[in-house]
VEXDREN-2710 file (C-alpha; in Angstrom, 1 decimal):
% VEXDREN-2710
k/r/px/py/pz
1/MET/-12.7/-16.1/-16.6
2/LYS/-10.2/-13.6/-18.0
3/ALA/-7.0/-12.9/-16.1
4/ALA/-3.7/-11.0/-16.6
5/ILE/-1.0/-13.7/-16.4
6/PHE/2.5/-13.0/-15.2
7/LYS/4.8/-15.5/-16.9
8/GLU/8.3/-14.1/-16.5
9/ALA/10.2/-10.9/-15.5
10/ASN/10.7/-8.2/-18.1
11/LYS/7.7/-9.3/-20.2
12/PRO/4.2/-7.8/-20.4
13/LEU/1.3/-9.5/-18.7
14/ILE/-0.8/-11.6/-21.0
15/ILE/-4.6/-11.7/-20.9
16/GLU/-5.8/-15.3/-21.0
17/GLU/-9.0/-17.2/-20.5
18/ILE/-8.6/-19.6/-17.5
19/PRO/-10.9/-21.6/-15.3
20/THR/-12.8/-19.7/-12.6
21/PRO/-11.7/-20.8/-9.2
22/THR/-13.8/-23.4/-7.3
23/ILE/-14.3/-22.6/-3.6
24/ASN/-14.0/-25.0/-0.7
25/GLU/-15.6/-24.9/2.7
26/ASN/-15.3/-21.5/4.5
27/GLU/-14.2/-19.8/1.3
28/VAL/-15.9/-17.2/-0.9
29/LEU/-15.6/-16.4/-4.6
30/VAL/-15.4/-12.7/-5.2
31/LYS/-16.2/-10.9/-8.5
32/VAL/-13.4/-8.4/-8.6
33/VAL/-14.7/-4.8/-9.1
34/ALA/-11.4/-3.1/-8.8
35/CYS/-7.7/-3.7/-8.1
36/GLY/-5.1/-1.0/-7.5
37/VAL/-1.9/-1.1/-9.5
38/CYS/0.9/-1.1/-6.9
39/HIS/4.7/-0.5/-7.3
40/THR/5.2/-3.8/-5.6
41/ASP/4.2/-5.5/-8.8
42/LEU/7.1/-3.8/-10.6
43/HIS/9.6/-5.5/-8.2
44/TYR/8.4/-8.8/-9.7
45/LEU/8.0/-7.6/-13.3
46/ASP/11.1/-5.4/-13.7
47/HIS/13.6/-6.3/-11.1
48/GLY/13.4/-10.0/-10.8
49/VAL/12.2/-10.1/-7.2
50/PRO/10.8/-13.7/-6.9
51/THR/7.2/-14.4/-6.0
52/PHE/6.6/-17.2/-3.6
53/LYS/4.3/-18.9/-6.1
54/LYS/6.3/-19.5/-9.3
55/PRO/5.0/-18.1/-12.5
56/PRO/2.7/-18.4/-14.4
57/MET/0.5/-16.6/-11.8
58/ILE/-1.8/-13.7/-11.3
59/LEU/-0.5/-10.5/-9.6
60/GLY/-2.6/-7.8/-7.9
61/HIS/-3.2/-7.3/-4.2
62/GLU/-5.4/-4.3/-3.7
63/ALA/-8.8/-5.6/-4.4
64/SER/-12.5/-4.9/-3.8
65/GLY/-15.5/-6.8/-5.1
66/ILE/-18.8/-8.5/-4.7
67/ILE/-19.4/-11.9/-3.2
68/ASP/-20.4/-14.2/-6.1
69/LYS/-20.5/-17.5/-4.2
70/SER/-20.1/-18.2/-0.5
71/ASN/-19.4/-21.4/1.5
72/SER/-19.5/-19.4/4.7
73/SER/-22.4/-18.1/6.9
74/SER/-20.5/-14.8/7.3
75/PHE/-21.2/-13.6/3.7
76/LYS/-23.9/-14.0/1.0
77/LYS/-24.0/-13.4/-2.7
78/GLY/-24.1/-9.6/-3.4
79/ASP/-22.1/-8.5/-0.4
80/ARG/-19.7/-5.6/-1.1
81/VAL/-16.2/-6.4/0.3
82/LEU/-12.6/-5.4/0.6
83/LEU/-9.8/-8.1/0.4
84/PRO/-6.7/-7.5/2.6
85/ALA/-3.4/-7.8/0.8
86/VAL/-2.3/-10.5/3.2
87/LEU/-4.1/-13.6/4.4
88/THR/-3.1/-14.8/7.9
89/CYS/-3.1/-18.1/9.7
90/GLY/-4.5/-16.8/13.0
91/THR/-2.6/-19.4/15.1
92/CYS/1.1/-18.5/15.0
93/GLU/2.8/-16.5/17.8
94/PRO/2.7/-13.1/15.9
95/CYS/-1.0/-13.7/15.0
96/GLN/-1.9/-14.5/18.6
97/SER/-0.1/-11.4/19.8
98/GLY/-2.0/-9.1/17.4
99/ARG/0.8/-8.8/14.9
100/GLU/-0.8/-10.7/12.1
101/ASN/1.0/-8.6/9.5
102/ILE/4.1/-10.6/10.2
103/CYS/2.3/-13.9/10.4
104/LYS/4.8/-16.8/10.0
105/LYS/2.5/-18.4/7.4
106/MET/1.2/-15.3/5.7
107/LEU/-0.1/-15.6/2.1
108/MET/0.1/-12.4/0.0
109/LEU/-2.4/-12.0/-2.8
110/GLY/-0.4/-11.8/-6.1
111/ASN/2.7/-13.3/-4.6
112/SER/2.1/-16.4/-2.5
113/ILE/-1.2/-17.1/-4.3
114/ASP/-3.0/-15.8/-7.3
115/GLY/-4.1/-12.2/-7.0
116/ALA/-6.8/-9.9/-8.3
117/TYR/-5.8/-8.9/-11.9
118/ALA/-8.6/-11.3/-12.8
119/GLN/-12.4/-11.3/-13.0
120/TYR/-12.7/-13.6/-10.0
121/ILE/-10.7/-14.6/-7.0
122/LYS/-11.2/-17.0/-4.1
123/VAL/-10.2/-16.3/-0.5
124/PRO/-10.9/-17.6/3.0
125/ALA/-14.1/-15.9/4.4
126/LYS/-12.3/-15.2/7.7
127/ASP/-10.1/-12.6/6.0
128/VAL/-12.7/-10.8/4.0
129/ILE/-13.8/-7.3/5.2
130/PRO/-17.3/-5.8/4.6
131/MET/-17.2/-2.5/2.8
132/PRO/-19.7/0.1/3.9
133/ASP/-22.1/1.6/1.4
134/GLU/-20.5/5.0/1.8
135/ILE/-17.3/3.9/0.1
136/PRO/-17.3/3.2/-3.7
137/LEU/-15.6/-0.1/-4.5
138/GLU/-13.6/1.4/-7.4
139/GLU/-11.8/3.8/-5.1
140/GLY/-12.0/1.8/-1.9
141/CYS/-9.8/-1.0/-3.3
142/ILE/-6.7/0.9/-2.4
143/ILE/-7.5/0.8/1.3
144/ALA/-6.1/-2.8/1.1
145/ASP/-2.5/-1.5/0.9
146/ALA/-2.0/2.1/-0.2
147/ILE/-3.9/3.3/2.8
148/SER/-3.5/0.5/5.4
149/THR/0.3/0.2/5.1
150/PRO/0.9/3.9/5.8
151/TYR/-1.7/3.8/8.6
152/HIS/0.1/1.0/10.3
153/ALA/3.5/2.7/9.9
154/VAL/2.4/6.1/11.1
155/VAL/0.0/5.0/14.0
156/ASN/1.4/1.7/15.2
157/ARG/5.1/1.6/14.4
158/ALA/6.3/5.2/14.4
159/LYS/3.6/6.3/16.8
160/VAL/3.4/9.8/15.3
161/LYS/2.0/12.5/17.7
162/SER/0.7/16.0/16.9
163/THR/3.8/17.5/18.4
164/ASP/6.1/15.6/16.1
165/ARG/8.1/17.0/13.1
166/VAL/7.9/14.3/10.4
167/LEU/9.8/13.9/7.2
168/VAL/8.5/11.6/4.4
169/ILE/11.0/10.7/1.7
170/GLY/9.1/9.4/-1.3
171/CYS/5.6/10.6/-2.1
172/GLY/4.4/7.8/-4.4
173/GLY/1.3/5.7/-3.9
174/VAL/2.2/4.7/-0.3
175/GLY/4.3/7.7/0.8
176/ILE/1.6/10.2/-0.2
177/ASN/-0.6/8.5/2.4
178/VAL/2.1/8.6/5.1
179/VAL/1.9/12.3/4.5
180/GLN/-1.9/12.3/4.6
181/ILE/-2.2/10.3/7.8
182/ALA/0.6/12.1/9.6
183/ALA/-1.0/15.4/8.7
184/MET/-4.4/14.0/9.9
185/ILE/-2.8/13.5/13.3
186/GLU/-1.7/17.2/13.0
187/ALA/2.0/16.5/12.9
188/GLU/4.3/19.0/11.1
189/VAL/4.9/17.1/7.8
190/ILE/7.8/17.7/5.4
191/ALA/7.2/15.9/2.1
192/CYS/10.3/15.1/0.0
193/ASP/10.2/14.0/-3.7
194/ILE/11.7/14.9/-7.1
195/ASP/8.2/15.0/-8.7
196/SER/6.6/18.5/-8.5
197/ASN/3.1/17.1/-9.1
198/LYS/3.4/14.6/-6.2
199/LEU/4.6/17.5/-4.0
200/LYS/1.6/19.5/-5.0
201/ILE/-0.7/16.7/-4.0
202/ALA/1.3/16.2/-0.7
203/LYS/0.6/19.9/0.0
204/GLU/-3.1/19.5/-0.7
205/LEU/-3.2/16.5/1.7
206/GLY/-1.6/18.4/4.6
207/ALA/2.1/18.7/4.2
208/LYS/3.4/21.9/5.8
209/HIS/6.6/21.9/3.7
210/THR/7.6/20.3/0.5
211/VAL/11.2/19.8/-0.7
212/ASN/12.6/18.7/-4.1
213/PRO/16.2/17.5/-3.6
214/ASN/16.9/18.3/-7.2
215/GLU/16.5/21.9/-6.3
216/ILE/17.9/22.0/-2.8
217/GLN/19.8/19.5/-0.7
218/LEU/17.6/18.0/2.0
219/LYS/20.1/18.8/4.7
220/ASP/20.2/22.4/3.6
221/PHE/16.5/22.6/3.5
222/LEU/16.2/21.3/7.1
223/LYS/18.8/23.8/8.3
224/GLN/16.7/26.6/6.9
225/ASN/13.4/25.2/8.1
226/GLY/13.5/24.2/11.7
227/GLY/16.4/21.7/11.8
228/PRO/16.3/17.9/12.4
229/VAL/13.1/15.9/12.5
230/ASP/11.6/13.6/15.2
231/ILE/10.5/10.9/12.7
232/ALA/11.6/10.1/9.2
233/PHE/9.8/7.7/6.9
234/GLU/11.6/6.2/3.9
235/VAL/9.1/5.1/1.3
236/ILE/11.3/4.5/-1.8
237/GLY/13.6/1.6/-1.0
238/LYS/17.1/2.8/-1.9
239/SER/20.1/2.7/0.4
240/GLU/20.9/6.4/-0.4
241/THR/17.5/7.7/0.6
242/ILE/17.4/5.5/3.8
243/GLU/20.7/7.0/4.8
244/ASN/19.5/10.5/4.1
245/ALA/16.4/9.8/6.1
246/TYR/18.5/8.7/9.0
247/LYS/20.8/11.7/8.8
248/SER/17.7/14.0/9.1
249/LEU/16.9/12.7/12.7
250/GLY/17.6/14.7/15.8
251/LEU/17.8/13.5/19.4
252/ALA/15.6/10.5/20.1
253/GLY/14.6/10.4/16.5
254/ARG/13.0/7.4/14.8
255/LEU/13.5/6.2/11.3
256/CYS/10.7/4.1/9.9
257/VAL/11.6/2.1/6.8
258/ILE/8.7/1.2/4.5
259/GLY/10.5/1.1/1.2
260/TYR/11.8/-2.3/0.0
261/THR/15.4/-2.9/-0.9
262/ASN/18.0/-5.6/-0.3
263/GLN/20.9/-3.2/-0.6
264/ASN/23.0/-2.7/2.5
265/ILE/23.1/0.7/4.2
266/THR/25.9/2.5/6.1
267/ILE/24.8/4.1/9.4
268/ASN/27.0/5.0/12.4
269/PRO/25.8/3.1/15.4
270/ALA/27.5/5.6/17.8
271/LYS/24.9/8.2/16.9
272/ILE/22.1/5.7/17.4
273/MET/23.5/5.0/20.9
274/PHE/24.3/8.5/22.0
275/PHE/21.1/10.1/20.7
276/GLU/18.9/7.1/21.7
277/GLN/17.6/6.9/18.1
278/GLU/15.6/4.0/16.7
279/ILE/15.3/2.3/13.3
280/ILE/11.9/0.6/12.8
281/GLY/10.6/-1.6/10.0
282/SER/7.0/-1.5/8.9
283/ILE/5.0/-3.8/6.7
284/GLY/1.3/-4.1/5.9
285/CYS/-1.2/-3.8/8.8
286/ALA/-3.1/-6.0/11.2
287/PRO/-6.7/-7.0/10.5
288/SER/-7.8/-5.1/13.5
289/ASP/-6.7/-1.9/11.8
290/TYR/-9.1/-2.2/8.8
291/PRO/-12.3/-1.1/10.6
292/LYS/-10.5/1.9/12.0
293/ILE/-9.2/2.9/8.6
294/ILE/-12.5/2.3/6.8
295/SER/-14.2/4.5/9.4
296/LEU/-11.7/7.3/8.7
297/VAL/-12.3/7.0/5.0
298/LYS/-16.1/6.9/5.5
299/ASP/-15.9/10.1/7.6
300/GLY/-13.8/11.9/5.0
301/LYS/-10.7/12.1/7.3
302/ILE/-8.7/10.0/4.8
303/LYS/-9.2/11.0/1.2
304/LEU/-9.1/8.6/-1.8
305/ASP/-10.2/10.6/-4.8
306/GLN/-7.0/12.7/-5.2
307/LEU/-4.9/9.5/-5.2
308/ILE/-6.4/7.8/-8.2
309/ALA/-5.3/8.8/-11.7
310/LYS/-7.0/6.5/-14.2
311/LYS/-9.2/3.4/-14.3
312/TYR/-8.4/0.8/-17.0
313/GLU/-10.1/-2.3/-18.3
314/LEU/-8.1/-5.6/-17.8
315/ALA/-7.0/-5.6/-21.4
316/ASP/-5.1/-2.3/-20.8
317/ILE/-3.2/-3.4/-17.7
318/ASN/0.2/-3.1/-19.3
319/THR/-0.6/0.6/-20.1
320/ALA/-1.5/1.1/-16.4
321/LEU/1.8/-0.5/-15.4
322/ASP/3.8/1.6/-17.8
323/GLU/2.4/4.8/-16.4
324/LEU/3.5/3.6/-12.9
325/ARG/6.9/2.8/-14.2
326/GLU/7.3/6.3/-15.6
327/SER/6.2/7.8/-12.3
328/LYS/3.3/9.5/-14.0
329/VAL/0.7/8.5/-11.5
330/LEU/0.1/7.7/-7.8
331/ARG/-2.4/4.9/-8.4
332/ASN/-4.1/3.5/-11.4
333/ILE/-7.0/1.1/-11.0
334/ILE/-7.9/-2.0/-13.0
335/LEU/-11.6/-2.9/-13.5
336/PRO/-11.4/-6.6/-14.5
337/ASN/-15.1/-6.9/-15.2
338/GLY/-15.5/-3.4/-16.7
339/LYS/-17.1/-0.2/-15.5
340/GLY/-20.3/0.0/-13.4
341/GLN/-19.9/-3.2/-11.4
342/ASP/-20.5/-1.6/-8.0
343/PRO/-24.3/-1.8/-7.6
344/LEU/-24.4/1.4/-5.4
345/TYR/-22.2/3.5/-7.8
346/LYS/-23.3/2.8/-11.3
END
């Protein structure tokens, strides 16, 4: 099979012919129809964030596809499926308590094990999610992270309500769906980004207000538009924007950090104590969330089509990554086996 191989940081991925994986008991071999190009991959490629599996390896963690071979009674050849970004053990304490997204033995596609920038991938059958006919695989692949991560953050961690005033700092591939899902709940959403096109899409997906901090300081915008917020999401991963998100909170406000950074932040604990504020982390989602998310997508309550910019063949993966680097797109999609692989959407 062909795969895009990550060999070292600050180098392009290299397309190589490698052996197709052999499946074991209770595993399936999936022919990859589509894989979303996520900013997480740029942490490994551009910033030296280490993967758990040492290169050479295959990145890509937002995958959909078709069962090619099955050693499980749960799936048969031809089944349309979604692959979660994280595989879980099911036995550790977090898994047993319904928090599989922080599984102590989690394996992330394209990090702990080979991912889906390849024509085929093998995974345990227990983790695979059936994809309903109503959702095209080429668009539906992004449910695995770009939709599920915001859903978990908004619904389970920050517990957004319709009466909440919500700030979202960073409207990239994940942040834009924090906007979309919070707006779906009918919260008052303020979308903050320096990219006017992303703010335009945020408005289309339900943001009541948009703010570009290159044009007006966030604190001034909030003073002029209703004051502090109940919940702030930081979806960039910079100490400065995390601190600005925190400063936007009012009494009993909650800061939900989704963006990744290992930089330290400076926050006054006295304000946290006196105002009974909270700082919450959020990562991925639990497997039990996927059926709910898929149902919302199927019913048109969560939209996918506005999020996807371009679809590329595997050979053009570095072009897709370059466009993400340059903040030109929310999500590009890789089609490792070419166009027209979804039998229901030729």
